[in-house]
Biopython code that builds the backbone (N, CA, C, O; Angstrom):
import numpy as np
from Bio.PDB.StructureBuilder import StructureBuilder

atoms = [
    (1, "UNK", "N", (34.124, -27.932, 10.758)),
    (1, "UNK", "CA", (34.333, -26.686, 11.474)),
    (1, "UNK", "C", (32.981, -26.170, 11.957)),
    (1, "UNK", "O", (32.081, -25.917, 11.157)),
    (2, "UNK", "N", (32.854, -26.020, 13.238)),
    (2, "UNK", "CA", (31.612, -25.521, 13.805)),
    (2, "UNK", "C", (31.677, -24.008, 13.919)),
    (2, "UNK", "O", (32.620, -23.456, 14.486)),
    (3, "UNK", "N", (30.686, -23.356, 13.387)),
    (3, "UNK", "CA", (30.609, -21.905, 13.461)),
    (3, "UNK", "C", (29.411, -21.541, 14.323)),
    (3, "UNK", "O", (28.274, -21.870, 13.985)),
    (4, "UNK", "N", (29.663, -20.869, 15.429)),
    (4, "UNK", "CA", (28.573, -20.411, 16.272)),
    (4, "UNK", "C", (28.121, -19.049, 15.773)),
    (4, "UNK", "O", (28.928, -18.132, 15.624)),
    (5, "UNK", "N", (26.855, -18.927, 15.521)),
    (5, "UNK", "CA", (26.289, -17.679, 15.025)),
    (5, "UNK", "C", (25.479, -17.065, 16.151)),
    (5, "UNK", "O", (24.557, -17.688, 16.679)),
    (6, "UNK", "N", (25.824, -15.853, 16.511)),
    (6, "UNK", "CA", (25.068, -15.146, 17.540)),
    (6, "UNK", "C", (23.900, -14.417, 16.888)),
    (6, "UNK", "O", (23.973, -14.010, 15.728)),
    (7, "UNK", "N", (22.836, -14.261, 17.644)),
    (7, "UNK", "CA", (21.623, -13.629, 17.113)),
    (7, "UNK", "C", (21.899, -12.235, 16.564)),
    (7, "UNK", "O", (21.297, -11.842, 15.565)),
    (8, "UNK", "N", (22.789, -11.484, 17.190)),
    (8, "UNK", "CA", (23.094, -10.129, 16.732)),
    (8, "UNK", "C", (23.741, -10.075, 15.365)),
    (8, "UNK", "O", (23.674, -9.053, 14.683)),
    (9, "UNK", "N", (24.371, -11.173, 14.958)),
    (9, "UNK", "CA", (24.999, -11.208, 13.638)),
    (9, "UNK", "C", (23.967, -11.396, 12.527)),
    (9, "UNK", "O", (24.191, -10.980, 11.390)),
    (10, "UNK", "N", (22.861, -12.009, 12.852)),
    (10, "UNK", "CA", (21.791, -12.215, 11.872)),
    (10, "UNK", "C", (20.923, -10.963, 11.890)),
    (10, "UNK", "O", (19.858, -10.941, 12.507)),
    (11, "UNK", "N", (21.389, -9.929, 11.210)),
    (11, "UNK", "CA", (20.777, -8.606, 11.364)),
    (11, "UNK", "C", (20.127, -8.049, 10.099)),
    (11, "UNK", "O", (19.762, -6.873, 10.066)),
    (12, "UNK", "N", (19.977, -8.856, 9.076)),
    (12, "UNK", "CA", (19.337, -8.409, 7.839)),
    (12, "UNK", "C", (18.133, -9.297, 7.550)),
    (12, "UNK", "O", (18.261, -10.518, 7.450)),
    (13, "UNK", "N", (16.961, -8.677, 7.415)),
    (13, "UNK", "CA", (15.750, -9.435, 7.116)),
    (13, "UNK", "C", (15.671, -9.659, 5.609)),
    (13, "UNK", "O", (15.645, -8.706, 4.829)),
    (14, "UNK", "N", (15.632, -10.925, 5.211)),
    (14, "UNK", "CA", (15.561, -11.275, 3.794)),
    (14, "UNK", "C", (14.322, -12.127, 3.553)),
    (14, "UNK", "O", (13.828, -12.796, 4.461)),
    (15, "UNK", "N", (13.833, -12.095, 2.333)),
    (15, "UNK", "CA", (12.680, -12.913, 1.946)),
    (15, "UNK", "C", (13.172, -14.072, 1.093)),
    (15, "UNK", "O", (13.910, -13.874, 0.128)),
    (16, "UNK", "N", (12.761, -15.274, 1.451)),
    (16, "UNK", "CA", (13.043, -16.456, 0.644)),
    (16, "UNK", "C", (11.818, -16.660, -0.239)),
    (16, "UNK", "O", (10.698, -16.784, 0.255)),
    (17, "UNK", "N", (12.044, -16.694, -1.547)),
    (17, "UNK", "CA", (10.919, -16.803, -2.477)),
    (17, "UNK", "C", (11.028, -18.056, -3.334)),
    (17, "UNK", "O", (12.118, -18.547, -3.627)),
    (18, "UNK", "N", (9.861, -18.554, -3.724)),
    (18, "UNK", "CA", (9.754, -19.724, -4.582)),
    (18, "UNK", "C", (8.854, -19.382, -5.758)),
    (18, "UNK", "O", (7.848, -18.689, -5.603)),
    (19, "UNK", "N", (9.221, -19.870, -6.928)),
    (19, "UNK", "CA", (8.398, -19.635, -8.114)),
    (19, "UNK", "C", (7.121, -20.463, -8.005)),
    (19, "UNK", "O", (7.155, -21.636, -7.635)),
    (20, "UNK", "N", (6.002, -19.835, -8.331)),
    (20, "UNK", "CA", (4.726, -20.543, -8.293)),
    (20, "UNK", "C", (3.903, -20.152, -9.515)),
    (20, "UNK", "O", (4.183, -19.159, -10.185)),
    (21, "UNK", "N", (2.895, -20.948, -9.782)),
    (21, "UNK", "CA", (2.002, -20.642, -10.898)),
    (21, "UNK", "C", (0.601, -20.396, -10.354)),
    (21, "UNK", "O", (0.184, -21.000, -9.366)),
    (22, "UNK", "N", (-0.103, -19.510, -11.013)),
    (22, "UNK", "CA", (-1.479, -19.175, -10.629)),
    (22, "UNK", "C", (-2.253, -18.847, -11.898)),
    (22, "UNK", "O", (-1.677, -18.725, -12.979)),
    (23, "UNK", "N", (-3.533, -18.709, -11.754)),
    (23, "UNK", "CA", (-4.378, -18.339, -12.899)),
    (23, "UNK", "C", (-4.752, -16.868, -12.774)),
    (23, "UNK", "O", (-5.115, -16.396, -11.697)),
    (24, "UNK", "N", (-4.658, -16.150, -13.895)),
    (24, "UNK", "CA", (-5.059, -14.743, -13.884)),
    (24, "UNK", "C", (-6.566, -14.644, -14.123)),
    (24, "UNK", "O", (-7.252, -15.663, -14.211)),
    (25, "UNK", "N", (-7.074, -13.426, -14.227)),
    (25, "UNK", "CA", (-8.518, -13.217, -14.373)),
    (25, "UNK", "C", (-9.070, -13.768, -15.685)),
    (25, "UNK", "O", (-10.281, -13.938, -15.825)),
    (26, "UNK", "N", (-8.182, -14.049, -16.655)),
    (26, "UNK", "CA", (-8.612, -14.619, -17.933)),
    (26, "UNK", "C", (-8.469, -16.137, -17.955)),
    (26, "UNK", "O", (-8.739, -16.775, -18.972)),
    (27, "UNK", "N", (-8.043, -16.713, -16.832)),
    (27, "UNK", "CA", (-7.880, -18.155, -16.759)),
    (27, "UNK", "C", (-6.542, -18.648, -17.279)),
    (27, "UNK", "O", (-6.305, -19.855, -17.339)),
    (28, "UNK", "N", (-5.674, -17.734, -17.651)),
    (28, "UNK", "CA", (-4.356, -18.105, -18.155)),
    (28, "UNK", "C", (-3.414, -18.384, -16.986)),
    (28, "UNK", "O", (-3.491, -17.742, -15.939)),
    (29, "UNK", "N", (-2.530, -19.348, -17.187)),
    (29, "UNK", "CA", (-1.560, -19.660, -16.156)),
    (29, "UNK", "C", (-0.405, -18.663, -16.226)),
    (29, "UNK", "O", (0.167, -18.442, -17.294)),
    (30, "UNK", "N", (-0.069, -18.071, -15.096)),
    (30, "UNK", "CA", (1.041, -17.116, -15.031)),
    (30, "UNK", "C", (1.991, -17.546, -13.917)),
    (30, "UNK", "O", (1.575, -18.122, -12.912)),
    (31, "UNK", "N", (3.282, -17.253, -14.119)),
    (31, "UNK", "CA", (4.281, -17.560, -13.106)),
    (31, "UNK", "C", (4.594, -16.310, -12.308)),
    (31, "UNK", "O", (4.658, -15.205, -12.849)),
    (32, "UNK", "N", (4.785, -16.502, -11.022)),
    (32, "UNK", "CA", (5.130, -15.389, -10.135)),
    (32, "UNK", "C", (5.995, -15.936, -9.005)),
    (32, "UNK", "O", (6.021, -17.140, -8.750)),
    (33, "UNK", "N", (6.698, -15.033, -8.337)),
    (33, "UNK", "CA", (7.499, -15.414, -7.174)),
    (33, "UNK", "C", (6.692, -15.118, -5.923)),
    (33, "UNK", "O", (6.098, -14.047, -5.798)),
    (34, "UNK", "N", (6.670, -16.074, -4.991)),
    (34, "UNK", "CA", (5.920, -15.938, -3.755)),
    (34, "UNK", "C", (6.879, -16.083, -2.573)),
    (34, "UNK", "O", (7.702, -16.998, -2.541)),
    (35, "UNK", "N", (6.766, -15.179, -1.608)),
    (35, "UNK", "CA", (7.594, -15.282, -0.408)),
    (35, "UNK", "C", (7.083, -16.435, 0.442)),
    (35, "UNK", "O", (5.918, -16.459, 0.839)),
    (36, "UNK", "N", (7.969, -17.394, 0.719)),
    (36, "UNK", "CA", (7.574, -18.535, 1.540)),
    (36, "UNK", "C", (8.044, -18.393, 2.983)),
    (36, "UNK", "O", (7.515, -19.050, 3.880)),
    (37, "UNK", "N", (9.039, -17.532, 3.205)),
    (37, "UNK", "CA", (9.536, -17.317, 4.566)),
    (37, "UNK", "C", (10.396, -16.067, 4.582)),
    (37, "UNK", "O", (11.134, -15.802, 3.633)),
    (38, "UNK", "N", (10.303, -15.308, 5.648)),
    (38, "UNK", "CA", (11.218, -14.194, 5.892)),
    (38, "UNK", "C", (12.109, -14.599, 7.051)),
    (38, "UNK", "O", (11.621, -15.033, 8.095)),
    (39, "UNK", "N", (13.414, -14.458, 6.869)),
    (39, "UNK", "CA", (14.377, -14.879, 7.886)),
    (39, "UNK", "C", (15.437, -13.804, 8.058)),
    (39, "UNK", "O", (15.662, -12.979, 7.173)),
    (40, "UNK", "N", (16.079, -13.830, 9.208)),
    (40, "UNK", "CA", (17.204, -12.929, 9.439)),
    (40, "UNK", "C", (18.478, -13.623, 8.989)),
    (40, "UNK", "O", (18.668, -14.817, 9.222)),
    (41, "UNK", "N", (19.350, -12.857, 8.340)),
    (41, "UNK", "CA", (20.563, -13.423, 7.764)),
    (41, "UNK", "C", (21.770, -12.538, 8.029)),
    (41, "UNK", "O", (21.651, -11.337, 8.272)),
    (42, "UNK", "N", (22.927, -13.166, 7.975)),
    (42, "UNK", "CA", (24.202, -12.463, 7.952)),
    (42, "UNK", "C", (24.654, -12.519, 6.499)),
    (42, "UNK", "O", (24.777, -13.607, 5.937)),
    (43, "UNK", "N", (24.901, -11.378, 5.886)),
    (43, "UNK", "CA", (25.219, -11.317, 4.459)),
    (43, "UNK", "C", (26.683, -10.946, 4.277)),
    (43, "UNK", "O", (27.173, -9.988, 4.875)),
    (44, "UNK", "N", (27.373, -11.718, 3.443)),
    (44, "UNK", "CA", (28.772, -11.431, 3.127)),
    (44, "UNK", "C", (28.960, -11.421, 1.616)),
    (44, "UNK", "O", (28.505, -12.330, 0.921)),
    (45, "UNK", "N", (29.627, -10.398, 1.115)),
    (45, "UNK", "CA", (30.088, -10.425, -0.273)),
    (45, "UNK", "C", (31.366, -11.252, -0.264)),
    (45, "UNK", "O", (32.242, -11.021, 0.570)),
    (46, "UNK", "N", (31.485, -12.198, -1.164)),
    (46, "UNK", "CA", (32.638, -13.089, -1.160)),
    (46, "UNK", "C", (33.884, -12.390, -1.673)),
    (46, "UNK", "O", (33.829, -11.607, -2.622)),
    (47, "UNK", "N", (35.010, -12.686, -1.031)),
    (47, "UNK", "CA", (36.297, -12.153, -1.480)),
    (47, "UNK", "C", (36.760, -12.939, -2.704)),
    (47, "UNK", "O", (36.135, -13.930, -3.081)),
    (48, "UNK", "N", (37.823, -12.510, -3.306)),
    (48, "UNK", "CA", (38.329, -13.166, -4.510)),
    (48, "UNK", "C", (38.635, -14.635, -4.309)),
    (48, "UNK", "O", (38.245, -15.459, -5.137)),
    (49, "UNK", "N", (39.330, -14.990, -3.222)),
    (49, "UNK", "CA", (39.679, -16.397, -2.999)),
    (49, "UNK", "C", (38.447, -17.227, -2.652)),
    (49, "UNK", "O", (38.344, -18.386, -3.054)),
    (50, "UNK", "N", (37.516, -16.640, -1.909)),
    (50, "UNK", "CA", (36.279, -17.351, -1.592)),
    (50, "UNK", "C", (35.453, -17.570, -2.853)),
    (50, "UNK", "O", (34.835, -18.621, -3.021)),
    (51, "UNK", "N", (35.444, -16.584, -3.731)),
    (51, "UNK", "CA", (34.714, -16.732, -5.002)),
    (51, "UNK", "C", (35.329, -17.839, -5.836)),
    (51, "UNK", "O", (34.614, -18.621, -6.462)),
    (52, "UNK", "N", (36.663, -17.908, -5.846)),
    (52, "UNK", "CA", (37.339, -18.957, -6.615)),
    (52, "UNK", "C", (36.946, -20.332, -6.081)),
    (52, "UNK", "O", (36.690, -21.249, -6.861)),
    (53, "UNK", "N", (36.897, -20.480, -4.756)),
    (53, "UNK", "CA", (36.498, -21.754, -4.160)),
    (53, "UNK", "C", (35.031, -22.054, -4.449)),
    (53, "UNK", "O", (34.678, -23.201, -4.725)),
    (54, "UNK", "N", (34.183, -21.046, -4.390)),
    (54, "UNK", "CA", (32.749, -21.234, -4.628)),
    (54, "UNK", "C", (32.447, -21.534, -6.087)),
    (54, "UNK", "O", (31.382, -22.064, -6.400)),
    (55, "UNK", "N", (33.366, -21.204, -6.982)),
    (55, "UNK", "CA", (33.112, -21.445, -8.400)),
    (55, "UNK", "C", (33.049, -22.926, -8.727)),
    (55, "UNK", "O", (32.598, -23.300, -9.810)),
    (56, "UNK", "N", (33.496, -23.781, -7.803)),
    (56, "UNK", "CA", (33.315, -25.208, -8.028)),
    (56, "UNK", "C", (31.833, -25.572, -7.947)),
    (56, "UNK", "O", (31.412, -26.606, -8.466)),
    (57, "UNK", "N", (31.043, -24.714, -7.292)),
    (57, "UNK", "CA", (29.591, -24.913, -7.209)),
    (57, "UNK", "C", (28.905, -24.194, -8.358)),
    (57, "UNK", "O", (28.073, -24.778, -9.053)),
    (58, "UNK", "N", (29.249, -22.935, -8.561)),
    (58, "UNK", "CA", (28.668, -22.138, -9.640)),
    (58, "UNK", "C", (29.617, -20.994, -9.963)),
    (58, "UNK", "O", (30.252, -20.438, -9.067)),
    (59, "UNK", "N", (29.713, -20.648, -11.216)),
    (59, "UNK", "CA", (30.652, -19.606, -11.622)),
    (59, "UNK", "C", (30.213, -18.213, -11.219)),
    (59, "UNK", "O", (31.019, -17.283, -11.266)),
    (60, "UNK", "N", (28.970, -18.040, -10.827)),
    (60, "UNK", "CA", (28.454, -16.700, -10.565)),
    (60, "UNK", "C", (28.254, -16.367, -9.090)),
    (60, "UNK", "O", (27.721, -15.302, -8.776)),
    (61, "UNK", "N", (28.663, -17.240, -8.184)),
    (61, "UNK", "CA", (28.421, -17.000, -6.760)),
    (61, "UNK", "C", (29.105, -15.717, -6.326)),
    (61, "UNK", "O", (30.307, -15.549, -6.532)),
    (62, "UNK", "N", (28.336, -14.806, -5.722)),
    (62, "UNK", "CA", (28.898, -13.523, -5.301)),
    (62, "UNK", "C", (28.669, -13.220, -3.825)),
    (62, "UNK", "O", (29.367, -12.382, -3.254)),
    (63, "UNK", "N", (27.698, -13.891, -3.195)),
    (63, "UNK", "CA", (27.355, -13.596, -1.806)),
    (63, "UNK", "C", (27.069, -14.875, -1.024)),
    (63, "UNK", "O", (26.648, -15.889, -1.580)),
    (64, "UNK", "N", (27.312, -14.794, 0.280)),
    (64, "UNK", "CA", (26.977, -15.875, 1.205)),
    (64, "UNK", "C", (25.980, -15.322, 2.221)),
    (64, "UNK", "O", (26.230, -14.299, 2.858)),
    (65, "UNK", "N", (24.851, -16.011, 2.363)),
    (65, "UNK", "CA", (23.829, -15.663, 3.350)),
    (65, "UNK", "C", (23.837, -16.762, 4.408)),
    (65, "UNK", "O", (23.601, -17.928, 4.094)),
    (66, "UNK", "N", (24.102, -16.400, 5.643)),
    (66, "UNK", "CA", (24.072, -17.363, 6.736)),
    (66, "UNK", "C", (22.774, -17.156, 7.502)),
    (66, "UNK", "O", (22.472, -16.051, 7.954)),
    (67, "UNK", "N", (22.007, -18.244, 7.641)),
    (67, "UNK", "CA", (20.696, -18.182, 8.290)),
    (67, "UNK", "C", (20.564, -19.348, 9.264)),
    (67, "UNK", "O", (21.325, -20.313, 9.203)),
    (68, "UNK", "N", (19.599, -19.246, 10.152)),
    (68, "UNK", "CA", (19.297, -20.379, 11.029)),
    (68, "UNK", "C", (18.577, -21.448, 10.209)),
    (68, "UNK", "O", (17.840, -21.138, 9.273)),
    (69, "UNK", "N", (18.802, -22.698, 10.571)),
    (69, "UNK", "CA", (18.183, -23.808, 9.865)),
    (69, "UNK", "C", (16.663, -23.729, 9.982)),
    (69, "UNK", "O", (16.125, -23.336, 11.017)),
    (70, "UNK", "N", (15.993, -24.105, 8.914)),
    (70, "UNK", "CA", (14.537, -24.208, 8.873)),
    (70, "UNK", "C", (14.211, -25.367, 7.938)),
    (70, "UNK", "O", (15.014, -25.708, 7.069)),
    (71, "UNK", "N", (13.059, -25.964, 8.107)),
    (71, "UNK", "CA", (12.664, -27.106, 7.280)),
    (71, "UNK", "C", (12.665, -26.778, 5.787)),
    (71, "UNK", "O", (12.839, -27.680, 4.967)),
    (72, "UNK", "N", (12.475, -25.507, 5.414)),
    (72, "UNK", "CA", (12.471, -25.167, 3.983)),
    (72, "UNK", "C", (13.848, -25.350, 3.354)),
    (72, "UNK", "O", (13.967, -25.358, 2.129)),
    (73, "UNK", "N", (14.895, -25.497, 4.176)),
    (73, "UNK", "CA", (16.252, -25.691, 3.668)),
    (73, "UNK", "C", (16.676, -27.159, 3.691)),
    (73, "UNK", "O", (17.847, -27.454, 3.452)),
    (74, "UNK", "N", (15.762, -28.082, 3.970)),
    (74, "UNK", "CA", (16.099, -29.494, 4.147)),
    (74, "UNK", "C", (16.622, -30.156, 2.873)),
    (74, "UNK", "O", (17.536, -30.978, 2.950)),
    (75, "UNK", "N", (16.081, -29.828, 1.724)),
    (75, "UNK", "CA", (16.496, -30.458, 0.463)),
    (75, "UNK", "C", (17.249, -29.442, -0.387)),
    (75, "UNK", "O", (16.634, -28.539, -0.954)),
    (76, "UNK", "N", (18.574, -29.575, -0.485)),
    (76, "UNK", "CA", (19.369, -28.596, -1.242)),
    (76, "UNK", "C", (18.947, -28.462, -2.710)),
    (76, "UNK", "O", (19.106, -27.394, -3.300)),
    (77, "UNK", "N", (18.413, -29.533, -3.300)),
    (77, "UNK", "CA", (17.980, -29.454, -4.702)),
    (77, "UNK", "C", (16.785, -28.527, -4.856)),
    (77, "UNK", "O", (16.670, -27.817, -5.855)),
    (78, "UNK", "N", (15.895, -28.531, -3.871)),
    (78, "UNK", "CA", (14.739, -27.635, -3.904)),
    (78, "UNK", "C", (15.176, -26.206, -3.593)),
    (78, "UNK", "O", (14.717, -25.256, -4.228)),
    (79, "UNK", "N", (16.063, -26.063, -2.616)),
    (79, "UNK", "CA", (16.535, -24.729, -2.229)),
    (79, "UNK", "C", (17.197, -24.026, -3.412)),
    (79, "UNK", "O", (17.113, -22.804, -3.527)),
    (80, "UNK", "N", (17.847, -24.777, -4.285)),
    (80, "UNK", "CA", (18.508, -24.188, -5.452)),
    (80, "UNK", "C", (17.516, -23.586, -6.444)),
    (80, "UNK", "O", (17.925, -22.901, -7.382)),
    (81, "UNK", "N", (16.224, -23.829, -6.254)),
    (81, "UNK", "CA", (15.208, -23.206, -7.113)),
    (81, "UNK", "C", (14.644, -21.937, -6.482)),
    (81, "UNK", "O", (13.854, -21.234, -7.112)),
    (82, "UNK", "N", (15.042, -21.635, -5.242)),
    (82, "UNK", "CA", (14.573, -20.445, -4.535)),
    (82, "UNK", "C", (15.411, -19.233, -4.915)),
    (82, "UNK", "O", (16.445, -19.347, -5.574)),
    (83, "UNK", "N", (14.944, -18.082, -4.486)),
    (83, "UNK", "CA", (15.739, -16.868, -4.592)),
    (83, "UNK", "C", (15.582, -16.067, -3.302)),
    (83, "UNK", "O", (14.670, -16.303, -2.510)),
    (84, "UNK", "N", (16.492, -15.117, -3.114)),
    (84, "UNK", "CA", (16.481, -14.247, -1.938)),
    (84, "UNK", "C", (16.237, -12.829, -2.410)),
    (84, "UNK", "O", (16.833, -12.383, -3.390)),
    (85, "UNK", "N", (15.358, -12.117, -1.714)),
    (85, "UNK", "CA", (15.154, -10.698, -1.983)),
    (85, "UNK", "C", (15.583, -9.940, -0.737)),
    (85, "UNK", "O", (15.103, -10.201, 0.366)),
    (86, "UNK", "N", (16.496, -8.996, -0.937)),
    (86, "UNK", "CA", (16.976, -8.167, 0.162)),
    (86, "UNK", "C", (17.103, -6.735, -0.336)),
    (86, "UNK", "O", (17.856, -6.465, -1.272)),
    (87, "UNK", "N", (16.379, -5.827, 0.276)),
    (87, "UNK", "CA", (16.461, -4.390, -0.036)),
    (87, "UNK", "C", (16.359, -4.146, -1.543)),
    (87, "UNK", "O", (17.178, -3.425, -2.112)),
    (88, "UNK", "N", (15.383, -4.728, -2.169)),
    (88, "UNK", "CA", (15.091, -4.630, -3.604)),
    (88, "UNK", "C", (16.163, -5.254, -4.491)),
    (88, "UNK", "O", (16.130, -5.084, -5.709)),
    (89, "UNK", "N", (17.106, -5.968, -3.902)),
    (89, "UNK", "CA", (18.109, -6.716, -4.670)),
    (89, "UNK", "C", (17.680, -8.177, -4.716)),
    (89, "UNK", "O", (17.128, -8.703, -3.749)),
    (90, "UNK", "N", (17.937, -8.826, -5.843)),
    (90, "UNK", "CA", (17.514, -10.211, -6.028)),
    (90, "UNK", "C", (18.744, -11.091, -6.196)),
    (90, "UNK", "O", (19.655, -10.770, -6.960)),
    (91, "UNK", "N", (18.758, -12.220, -5.460)),
    (91, "UNK", "CA", (19.864, -13.168, -5.497)),
    (91, "UNK", "C", (19.311, -14.558, -5.787)),
    (91, "UNK", "O", (18.402, -15.021, -5.098)),
    (92, "UNK", "N", (19.849, -15.221, -6.796)),
    (92, "UNK", "CA", (19.478, -16.605, -7.076)),
    (92, "UNK", "C", (20.328, -17.510, -6.195)),
    (92, "UNK", "O", (21.546, -17.344, -6.126)),
    (93, "UNK", "N", (19.702, -18.457, -5.530)),
    (93, "UNK", "CA", (20.436, -19.387, -4.670)),
    (93, "UNK", "C", (21.040, -20.479, -5.540)),
    (93, "UNK", "O", (20.338, -21.141, -6.304)),
    (94, "UNK", "N", (22.356, -20.660, -5.415)),
    (94, "UNK", "CA", (23.066, -21.692, -6.166)),
    (94, "UNK", "C", (23.278, -22.962, -5.345)),
    (94, "UNK", "O", (23.304, -24.063, -5.895)),
    (95, "UNK", "N", (23.428, -22.808, -4.025)),
    (95, "UNK", "CA", (23.683, -23.965, -3.166)),
    (95, "UNK", "C", (23.267, -23.648, -1.741)),
    (95, "UNK", "O", (23.282, -22.496, -1.308)),
    (96, "UNK", "N", (22.894, -24.702, -1.020)),
    (96, "UNK", "CA", (22.557, -24.592, 0.400)),
    (96, "UNK", "C", (23.421, -25.593, 1.155)),
    (96, "UNK", "O", (23.389, -26.790, 0.871)),
    (97, "UNK", "N", (24.191, -25.099, 2.116)),
    (97, "UNK", "CA", (25.100, -25.952, 2.873)),
    (97, "UNK", "C", (24.660, -25.990, 4.332)),
    (97, "UNK", "O", (24.697, -24.972, 5.023)),
    (98, "UNK", "N", (24.244, -27.161, 4.796)),
    (98, "UNK", "CA", (23.851, -27.362, 6.190)),
    (98, "UNK", "C", (25.152, -27.559, 6.972)),
    (98, "UNK", "O", (25.747, -28.636, 6.925)),
    (99, "UNK", "N", (25.591, -26.532, 7.684)),
    (99, "UNK", "CA", (26.891, -26.546, 8.336)),
    (99, "UNK", "C", (26.963, -27.674, 9.362)),
    (99, "UNK", "O", (26.120, -27.771, 10.254)),
    (100, "UNK", "N", (27.973, -28.518, 9.225)),
    (100, "UNK", "CA", (28.207, -29.679, 10.101)),
    (100, "UNK", "C", (27.020, -30.641, 10.139)),
    (100, "UNK", "O", (26.947, -31.487, 11.030)),
    (101, "UNK", "N", (26.099, -30.529, 9.196)),
    (101, "UNK", "CA", (24.890, -31.373, 9.170)),
    (101, "UNK", "C", (24.190, -31.366, 10.530)),
    (101, "UNK", "O", (23.612, -32.368, 10.950)),
    (102, "UNK", "N", (24.252, -30.218, 11.208)),
    (102, "UNK", "CA", (23.709, -30.117, 12.563)),
    (102, "UNK", "C", (22.302, -29.524, 12.614)),
    (102, "UNK", "O", (21.702, -29.441, 13.685)),
    (103, "UNK", "N", (21.774, -29.114, 11.464)),
    (103, "UNK", "CA", (20.442, -28.491, 11.399)),
    (103, "UNK", "C", (20.328, -27.277, 12.312)),
    (103, "UNK", "O", (19.300, -27.054, 12.950)),
    (104, "UNK", "N", (21.410, -26.492, 12.362)),
    (104, "UNK", "CA", (21.411, -25.255, 13.144)),
    (104, "UNK", "C", (21.659, -24.038, 12.269)),
    (104, "UNK", "O", (20.981, -23.019, 12.398)),
    (105, "UNK", "N", (22.635, -24.153, 11.380)),
    (105, "UNK", "CA", (23.027, -23.029, 10.537)),
    (105, "UNK", "C", (23.128, -23.495, 9.093)),
    (105, "UNK", "O", (23.643, -24.578, 8.814)),
    (106, "UNK", "N", (22.632, -22.670, 8.177)),
    (106, "UNK", "CA", (22.696, -22.970, 6.748)),
    (106, "UNK", "C", (23.373, -21.803, 6.046)),
    (106, "UNK", "O", (23.063, -20.641, 6.308)),
    (107, "UNK", "N", (24.303, -22.125, 5.149)),
    (107, "UNK", "CA", (24.905, -21.105, 4.294)),
    (107, "UNK", "C", (24.284, -21.226, 2.914)),
    (107, "UNK", "O", (24.284, -22.298, 2.309)),
    (108, "UNK", "N", (23.758, -20.117, 2.429)),
    (108, "UNK", "CA", (23.171, -20.067, 1.093)),
    (108, "UNK", "C", (24.136, -19.306, 0.200)),
    (108, "UNK", "O", (24.371, -18.116, 0.412)),
    (109, "UNK", "N", (24.697, -19.980, -0.796)),
    (109, "UNK", "CA", (25.587, -19.331, -1.749)),
    (109, "UNK", "C", (24.733, -18.842, -2.899)),
    (109, "UNK", "O", (23.967, -19.608, -3.485)),
    (110, "UNK", "N", (24.865, -17.569, -3.220)),
    (110, "UNK", "CA", (23.938, -16.959, -4.174)),
    (110, "UNK", "C", (24.653, -16.023, -5.130)),
    (110, "UNK", "O", (25.747, -15.531, -4.856)),
    (111, "UNK", "N", (24.003, -15.793, -6.257)),
    (111, "UNK", "CA", (24.504, -14.843, -7.249)),
    (111, "UNK", "C", (23.460, -13.752, -7.435)),
    (111, "UNK", "O", (22.258, -14.016, -7.475)),
    (112, "UNK", "N", (23.943, -12.528, -7.548)),
    (112, "UNK", "CA", (23.030, -11.396, -7.676)),
    (112, "UNK", "C", (22.605, -11.225, -9.119)),
    (112, "UNK", "O", (23.413, -11.358, -10.039)),
    (113, "UNK", "N", (21.335, -10.929, -9.308)),
    (113, "UNK", "CA", (20.820, -10.665, -10.644)),
    (113, "UNK", "C", (19.664, -11.568, -10.997)),
    (113, "UNK", "O", (19.380, -12.547, -10.307)),
    (114, "UNK", "N", (19.007, -11.224, -12.079)),
    (114, "UNK", "CA", (17.839, -11.975, -12.534)),
    (114, "UNK", "C", (18.244, -13.012, -13.559)),
    (114, "UNK", "O", (18.235, -12.736, -14.758)),
    (115, "UNK", "N", (18.601, -14.206, -13.099)),
    (115, "UNK", "CA", (18.912, -15.261, -14.048)),
    (115, "UNK", "C", (17.822, -16.314, -14.106)),
    (115, "UNK", "O", (17.724, -17.052, -15.087)),
    (116, "UNK", "N", (16.996, -16.394, -13.061)),
    (116, "UNK", "CA", (15.898, -17.366, -13.030)),
    (116, "UNK", "C", (14.536, -16.716, -13.211)),
    (116, "UNK", "O", (13.510, -17.329, -12.914)),
    (117, "UNK", "N", (14.517, -15.498, -13.688)),
    (117, "UNK", "CA", (13.230, -14.835, -13.899)),
    (117, "UNK", "C", (12.954, -13.946, -12.801)),
    (117, "UNK", "O", (11.913, -13.289, -12.786)),
]
sb = StructureBuilder()
sb.init_structure("model")
sb.init_model(0)
sb.init_chain("A")
sb.init_seg("    ")
for serial, (resi, resn, name, xyz) in enumerate(atoms, 1):
    if name == "N":
        sb.init_residue(resn, " ", resi, " ")
    sb.init_atom(name, np.array(xyz, "f"), 0.0, 1.0, " ", f" {name:<3s}", serial, name[0])
structure = sb.get_structure()
């Protein structure tokens, strides 16, 4: 199923973040989240039936973020380690679906809350 996404629908600016490690002033290694890209997204809270279908991927999926394809979404296993920050809300990405494998639109299935730190 091909879904055409118009630019006006991608109306929420979200930050895609990746966990990284750095050294603090004492030389200790610390973990922090770093924004690797800011993208515009269409955000949907999943309905009951959509949540039931998404639970085959993860039991906690609550939102779908539709974004334009970017190279950072190329490997779904890596994308599953990212998180999304939107309006001070944090969403852990559970899955990345390259719609029709066309490298145009990606759906990020995510759960809200701090489960990955």
